[in-house]
C-alpha positions in Angstrom: 13.8 31.2 -21.8 14.3 33.3 -24.9 11.1 32.0 -26.6 8.0 31.0 -24.7 7.0 28.5 -27.5 10.4 26.7 -27.5 9.2 23.6 -25.6 6.2 23.0 -27.8 8.2 23.5 -31.0 11.3 21.5 -29.8 10.3 19.0 -27.1 13.9 17.8 -26.9 14.7 21.1 -25.1 12.6 20.1 -22.1 15.1 17.5 -20.8 18.0 19.5 -22.2 17.1 22.3 -19.8 17.6 20.0 -16.8 20.9 18.8 -18.3 22.0 22.4 -18.4 20.9 22.8 -14.8 23.3 20.0 -13.9 26.2 21.0 -16.1 26.4 24.7 -15.9 28.1 26.0 -12.7 26.3 28.6 -10.8 22.8 27.9 -12.2 20.5 27.3 -9.2 17.1 26.9 -10.7 14.6 28.0 -13.4 13.1 31.4 -13.9 9.4 32.0 -13.6 9.2 32.3 -17.4 10.8 28.9 -17.8 8.6 27.3 -15.3 5.5 28.8 -17.0 6.7 27.5 -20.4 7.1 24.0 -18.9 3.6 24.1 -17.6 2.2 25.2 -20.9 4.1 22.4 -22.7 2.9 19.6 -20.3 0.7 18.1 -23.0 3.7 17.8 -25.2 5.2 15.1 -22.9 3.0 12.2 -24.2 3.7 8.7 -25.2 5.5 9.8 -28.3 7.7 12.1 -26.2 8.6 9.1 -23.9 9.4 6.8 -26.8 11.7 9.3 -28.5 15.3 7.9 -28.5 16.8 11.3 -28.0 14.6 11.9 -24.9 15.5 8.5 -23.5 19.2 9.2 -24.1 18.9 12.5 -22.3 17.1 10.9 -19.4 20.0 8.5 -18.8 22.4 11.4 -19.3 20.6 13.2 -16.4 21.5 10.3 -14.1 25.1 10.1 -15.4 26.2 13.6 -14.6 28.9 14.2 -12.0 26.9 16.8 -10.1 23.4 18.3 -9.7 21.4 15.1 -9.9 19.4 15.5 -6.7 18.5 19.1 -7.4 17.5 18.3 -11.0 15.3 15.4 -10.2 13.5 17.3 -7.4 12.8 20.1 -9.8 11.6 17.6 -12.4 9.2 16.2 -9.8 7.9 19.7 -8.8 7.3 20.6 -12.5 5.6 17.2 -13.3 8.4 16.5 -15.9 9.6 13.4 -14.0 6.2 11.8 -13.8 5.4 12.6 -17.5 8.8 11.3 -18.6 9.0 8.3 -16.3 5.3 7.2 -16.6 5.3 4.7 -13.7 6.5 7.4 -11.4 3.4 9.5 -12.1 1.3 7.0 -10.2 3.1 7.5 -6.9 3.4 11.3 -6.9 1.9 12.5 -3.7 0.9 9.0 -2.6 0.5 8.6 1.1 2.0 5.6 2.9 -0.5 4.6 5.6 1.9 3.7 8.3 4.0 5.5 10.8 7.3 4.1 9.6 7.5 6.3 6.5 7.1 10.0 7.1 7.3 11.0 3.4 5.0 10.4 0.5 6.3 7.7 -1.9 7.7 10.1 -4.4 9.5 12.2 -1.8 10.8 9.0 -0.2 12.2 7.8 -3.5 13.9 11.2 -4.1 15.3 11.1 -0.6 16.8 7.6 -1.2 18.3 8.9 -4.5 19.8 11.8 -2.5 21.3 9.4 0.1 22.8 7.2 -2.6 24.2 10.2 -4.3 25.9 11.5 -1.1 27.9 8.2 -0.9 29.7 9.3 -4.1 30.5 12.8 -2.9 33.8 13.1 -1.1 32.5 16.0 1.1 30.0 13.7 2.7 32.4 10.8 3.3 32.4 11.5 7.1 28.7 10.6 7.4 29.0 6.9 6.5 32.7 6.2 5.9 32.2 2.5 5.0 29.5 3.3 2.5 31.7 6.0 1.0 34.6 3.6 0.9 32.5 1.1 -1.1 31.1 3.7 -3.4 34.6 4.9 -4.2 35.2 1.5 -5.8 31.9 1.4 -7.7 32.3 2.1 -11.4 28.7 2.9 -12.5 26.9 5.1 -9.9 24.0 5.8 -12.2 22.9 2.2 -11.9 22.3 2.7 -8.2 20.4 5.9 -9.0 18.1 4.0 -11.3 17.5 1.4 -8.7 16.7 4.1 -6.1 14.1 5.6 -8.5 12.4 2.2 -9.0 12.7 0.5 -5.7 9.3 1.7 -4.4 7.7 2.8 -7.7 5.1 0.0 -7.7 3.7 0.8 -4.3 -0.1 1.0 -4.0 -0.9 -1.3 -6.9 -1.6 -4.4 -4.8 0.6 -7.4 -4.6 4.3 -7.4 -3.9 5.7 -4.0 -4.9 9.2 -5.4 -5.1 8.3 -7.9 -7.8 6.2 -5.4 -9.7 9.0 -2.8 -9.5 11.5 -5.4 -10.8 9.4 -5.8 -13.9 9.1 -2.0 -14.3 12.8 -1.5 -14.1 13.4 -4.4 -16.5 11.1 -2.8 -19.0 12.8 0.6 -18.5 16.2 -1.0 -19.0 15.2 -2.6 -22.3 13.6 0.6 -23.6 16.7 2.6 -22.8 19.2 0.1 -24.3 20.9 -0.8 -21.0 23.2 -3.8 -21.2 21.7 -7.2 -20.1 24.1 -7.6 -17.2 23.2 -4.2 -15.9 19.5 -4.8 -16.4 19.8 -8.0 -14.4 21.5 -6.1 -11.6 18.7 -3.5 -11.6 16.0 -6.1 -11.5 17.8 -7.9 -8.6 18.2 -4.7 -6.6 14.6 -3.7 -6.9 13.3 -7.2 -6.2 15.5 -7.7 -3.2 15.7 -4.2 -1.8 14.1 -5.3 1.5 15.9 -8.6 2.0 19.2 -7.4 3.5 17.4 -5.4 6.1 15.1 -8.2 7.0 18.0 -10.7 7.4 20.1 -8.3 9.4 17.4 -7.3 11.8 15.3 -10.5 12.1 17.7 -13.4 11.8 20.6 -14.8 13.7 23.8 -13.6 12.1 25.8 -15.9 14.4 24.5 -18.8 12.5 26.7 -19.5 9.4 23.8 -21.2 7.7 21.9 -17.9 7.7 24.8 -16.1 6.1 25.3 -18.9 3.6 21.7 -18.8 2.6 21.8 -15.0 2.1 25.1 -15.4 0.1 23.4 -17.8 -2.2 20.5 -15.4 -2.6 22.9 -12.6 -3.5 25.1 -14.6 -5.8 28.3 -12.4 -6.1 30.0 -9.5 -4.4 29.1 -6.8 -6.9 25.4 -7.4 -6.2 26.0 -7.5 -2.5 27.8 -4.1 -2.5 25.1 -2.5 -4.6 22.4 -4.0 -2.3 24.1 -2.8 0.8 24.4 0.8 -0.4 20.8 0.8 -1.6 19.6 -0.7 1.8 21.4 1.9 3.9 20.1 4.7 1.7 16.6 3.3 1.9 16.5 2.9 5.7 17.8 6.4 6.1 15.2 7.7 3.7 12.2 6.5 5.6 12.3 8.9 8.5 14.9 11.0 10.3 14.5 8.9 13.5 14.5 5.4 12.0 18.2 5.0 11.4 20.4 4.0 14.3 24.0 3.0 14.8 22.8 -0.4 15.9 21.0 -1.0 12.6 24.1 0.2 10.8 26.2 -2.3 12.7 23.9 -5.2 11.9 23.9 -4.3 8.2 27.7 -3.9 8.1 28.2 -7.2 10.0 26.0 -9.0 7.5 27.9 -7.4 4.6 31.3 -8.5 5.9 30.1 -12.0 6.7 28.6 -12.4 3.3 31.7 -11.1 1.5 33.7 -13.9 3.2 31.1 -16.5 2.3 31.0 -15.4 -1.3 34.8 -15.5 -1.6 34.9 -19.0 -0.2 36.8 -17.7 2.8 34.1 -18.6 5.4 35.8 -21.0 7.8 33.9 -23.6 9.7 32.5 -23.0 13.2 35.5 -24.4 15.0 37.9 -22.1 13.1 35.7 -19.1 13.9 35.5 -20.0 17.6 39.2 -20.5 17.9 40.0 -17.2 16.1 37.6 -15.3 18.4 39.0 -16.9 21.5 42.5 -15.8 20.5 41.4 -12.2 19.8 39.3 -12.1 23.0 42.3 -13.5 25.1 44.5 -10.6 23.7 41.8 -8.1 24.7 41.3 -9.7 28.1 45.0 -9.4 28.8 44.9 -5.8 27.9 41.9 -5.2 30.2 43.6 -7.0 33.1 47.0 -5.3 32.6 48.9 -8.6 32.4 48.9 -11.9 30.4 46.0 -14.1 31.4 45.2 -17.7 30.7 41.9 -18.7 29.0 39.2 -18.3 31.7 37.4 -21.5 32.9 34.2 -19.7 31.9 34.8 -20.5 28.2 34.7 -24.2 28.9 31.1 -23.9 30.1 29.8 -22.2 27.0 28.7 -23.7 23.7 29.7 -22.8 20.2 26.6 -20.6 19.7 27.9 -18.1 22.3 31.2 -17.6 20.5 29.5 -17.3 17.1 27.0 -14.6 18.3 29.5 -12.4 20.1 32.6 -10.6 18.8 35.9 -10.8 20.5 35.4 -7.5 22.4 32.2 -8.7 24.0 33.7 -12.1 24.9 36.6 -10.4 26.6 34.3 -8.0 28.5 32.2 -10.8 29.7 35.1 -12.8 31.0 36.7 -9.8 32.6 33.6 -8.8 34.5 32.7 -12.3 35.6 36.2 -13.1 36.7 36.1 -10.3 39.2 33.8 -12.4 41.3 36.8 -14.7 42.0 36.7 -18.4 42.8 33.8 -19.7 44.9 31.6 -16.7 44.2 28.1 -16.7 45.6 25.0 -17.2 43.6 24.1 -13.5 43.7 23.4 -12.2 40.3 26.0 -10.0 38.8 25.1 -7.0 36.5 27.4 -4.8 34.6 26.7 -2.0 32.2 28.8 0.0 29.8 28.3 2.4 26.9 27.6 0.4 23.8 30.7 0.0 21.5 28.3 0.7 18.7 28.1 4.3 20.0 24.4 4.3 20.9 22.7 3.2 24.1 24.1 0.8 26.7 25.2 -2.8 26.8 24.0 -4.7 29.9 25.5 -8.0 31.1 23.6 -10.2 33.4 25.2 -13.3 35.0 22.7 -15.1 37.2 21.5 -18.6 38.2 19.3 -20.2 35.6 15.5 -19.7 36.2 12.5 -20.1 33.9 11.4 -16.5 34.5 14.8 -14.9 34.2 14.3 -13.3 30.8 10.9 -12.1 31.7 12.2 -10.5 35.0 14.9 -8.7 33.1 12.5 -7.4 30.5 10.1 -6.3 33.3 12.9 -4.3 34.9 13.8 -2.5 31.7 10.2 -1.8 31.0 9.7 -0.2 34.4 13.0 1.8 33.9 11.7 3.1 30.5 14.6 1.4 28.7 13.9 -0.1 25.3 15.6 -3.4 24.4 17.0 -3.5 20.8 18.8 -6.8 21.0 19.1 -9.7 23.5 21.5 -12.6 23.4 20.7 -15.2 26.0 23.1 -18.1 26.8 23.2 -20.9 29.4 26.4 -22.3 30.8 26.9 -26.0 31.5 27.2 -25.3 35.2 23.7 -23.8 35.5 24.3 -20.0 34.9 22.7 -17.6 32.5 25.0 -15.2 30.6 22.8 -12.7 28.9 23.6 -9.5 27.0 21.2 -6.7 26.3 21.4 -3.7 24.0 19.2 -1.0 25.5 18.4 2.6 24.6 16.8 5.4 26.6 15.7 9.0 26.1 18.3 10.3 28.6 21.1 12.6 27.5 24.6 11.1 26.9 26.0 12.9 30.0 23.4 11.1 32.1 24.7 7.6 31.1 27.0 7.1 34.1 24.2 7.6 36.6 21.9 5.3 34.6 24.6 2.6 34.4 25.1 2.8 38.2 21.3 2.6 38.8 21.0 -0.5 36.6 23.9 -2.2 38.3 22.3 -1.5 41.7 18.7 -2.3 41.0 18.6 -5.1 38.4 20.2 -7.8 40.6 17.4 -7.5 43.1 14.8 -7.6 40.3 16.4 -10.8 38.9 16.7 -12.4 42.4 13.1 -11.7 43.4 10.9 -14.6 44.3 7.7 -12.7 44.0 5.2 -13.5 41.2 5.9 -11.7 38.0 4.1 -8.3 38.2 1.5 -7.5 35.5 2.8 -5.4 32.6 2.1 -1.7 32.6 -0.8 -0.9 30.3 0.0 2.6 29.3 -2.4 4.7 27.3 -2.6 3.8 23.6 -1.3 6.8 21.6 -3.5 8.7 19.2 -1.2 7.6 16.4 -1.7 3.9 17.2 -5.4 4.4 17.4 -5.4 6.1 14.0 -3.0 3.6 12.4 -3.7 0.3 14.2 -1.6 -2.8 13.3 -3.3 -6.1 13.5 -1.2 -8.4 15.7 0.4 -11.3 14.0 2.3 -14.2 15.5 4.2 -16.9 13.5 5.8 -19.8 15.4 7.6 -22.4 13.4 10.7 -24.7 13.7 14.0 -23.5 12.2 15.6 -25.3 9.2 17.5 -27.7 11.5 14.4 -28.4 13.7 16.6 -27.7 16.8 15.0 -24.3 17.7 11.8 -22.5 17.2 11.5 -19.1 15.4 8.8 -16.8 16.8 8.0 -13.7 14.6 5.7 -11.1 16.0 4.3 -7.8 14.6 2.0 -5.5 16.4 1.4 -1.9 17.4 4.1 -0.6 19.8 3.1 0.2 23.3 4.4 0.3 26.8 5.2 -3.2 28.3 4.8 -5.1 25.0 8.0 -7.1 25.2 7.5 -7.9 28.8 4.0 -9.1 28.1 5.3 -11.5 25.6 8.1 -12.6 27.9 5.6 -13.4 30.6 3.7 -15.7 28.3 6.9 -17.6 27.3 7.9 -17.8 31.0 4.5 -19.3 31.9 5.2 -22.2 29.5 8.9 -22.6 30.7 10.2 -21.7 27.2 13.7 -20.3 27.1 14.6 -17.4 24.9 18.1 -17.7 23.2 18.0 -14.7 21.0 15.7 -11.6 20.6 15.8 -8.9 18.0 13.5 -6.0 18.4 12.7 -3.7 15.4 10.6 -0.6 15.9 9.2 0.9 12.8 7.3 4.1 13.8 4.5 2.8 15.9 4.9 -0.8 14.7 7.2 -3.4 16.1 8.6 -6.5 14.4 10.3 -8.8 16.8 12.1 -12.1 16.3 12.8 -14.7 19.0 14.9 -17.9 18.9 13.3 -20.3 21.3 14.1 -23.6 22.9 11.7 -25.9 24.7 10.3 -29.4 24.5 7.0 -27.9 25.4 6.7 -26.6 21.8 6.6 -30.0 20.2 2.8 -30.7 20.6 0.8 -28.6 18.1 -1.9 -28.0 20.6 0.6 -26.3 22.9 1.9 -24.1 20.1 -1.7 -23.0 19.2 -2.3 -22.2 22.9 0.9 -20.1 23.1 0.1 -18.3 19.9 -3.4 -17.4 21.2 -2.0 -16.1 24.5 0.6 -14.1 22.6 -2.1 -12.5 20.4 -4.0 -11.6 23.5 -1.0 -10.1 25.1 -0.3 -8.0 21.9 -3.7 -6.4 21.9 -3.5 -2.7 22.8 -4.8 -1.9 26.3 
């Protein structure tokens, strides 16, 4: 600063200072004199300041620079310039989020999401998330995603749906700043739907083409889908350093690719998908076996849902491991484990005779072994076998994985084959964090759109033995689980189960099951 009174005489210089911070190479921040002048000029940034066309143009220019955006906006927040220029932002500065999923205040979370989106467009960070960087390289207006990042949680704490309220705020911002109508509609869509892609990927069956088709209709076209995918990845990564996982990344990428095909009219019917995956799996199976092989008889015993829910690599692995038993194999359960192709945790294959309590016994073993289930795909063959695949993670170091896989393969068959009554779940101590931030258990049991299966959605405080406790309730009513997706958000879990069972038809039975599940979800 050459003049301490500059900002009060020329308010336009306030935002211009941050533009210089972005544009001038080598400038790292503001001097103490400049910071003091900004503080003294805080009353200058009033309604007239925000309505000034020059200031509005400069604010958009701040988001359109090729570099320095994250640094500039963090400094704007620290000096209260951001909250005084973008008035809705002022209401969430320092606002706590009373859950254990977000570890940042709302304003810091928003700036972290802005930073994550920004890194997708910086070549030096392309190694972090190559697919996101690839999509970002073809995106023509990065600043639109930066605006969406600023507004996606800006309406938190007001009551009501913050996504809907935020969509109205960003629409008002776009009109005030002269943003084109098509871009304004994109911004409103992104803020309104910023949670939808994560919810579909983590809580619905991506092997069901109807789920993908419904999401494709919701998105509308590929440009929106790409923007929503980039914002979703940045948002999940911006909640906590520990929330993002390779498994969640795979689910989101799978949903993106499936939806692109559906939007382009390239989504084939189920039969075409099954045949394509069988061909790919057969090629992989021949590679594993070291010679050309014929389609295994196992495939004739499996329904379409199996081939829709598994990729070709998993299908080949299943056939290869089960074929090792040879013809006339005994009824002894077969368990195989491998490092997850996703790059995180293990995949465990269980091939065993069908039993009502099978899923519960497997969950009970993983619980006692301190392994967390992230995903479970359960299938029944026409000749009375179960073919189940579990994605599990542990706290062990990567170099300890071989010993863990050997232990699972040795111990799980006995647990599956046991005829003893299901043991009671472990009731570990409720953590202090759960006691401080309790989550009221919630259970929702309803038929799917085709009325062929039942969807069970559960949310509760996380604790030891939770999934096993729910599995015991379902086993007691002879209800089979076909799909399970487990989402852990801090100390809260949100699980989805796809169920089958004639016992679920009477309403009285469903009410009883819901009550028993609620009781099982109670801490302690």
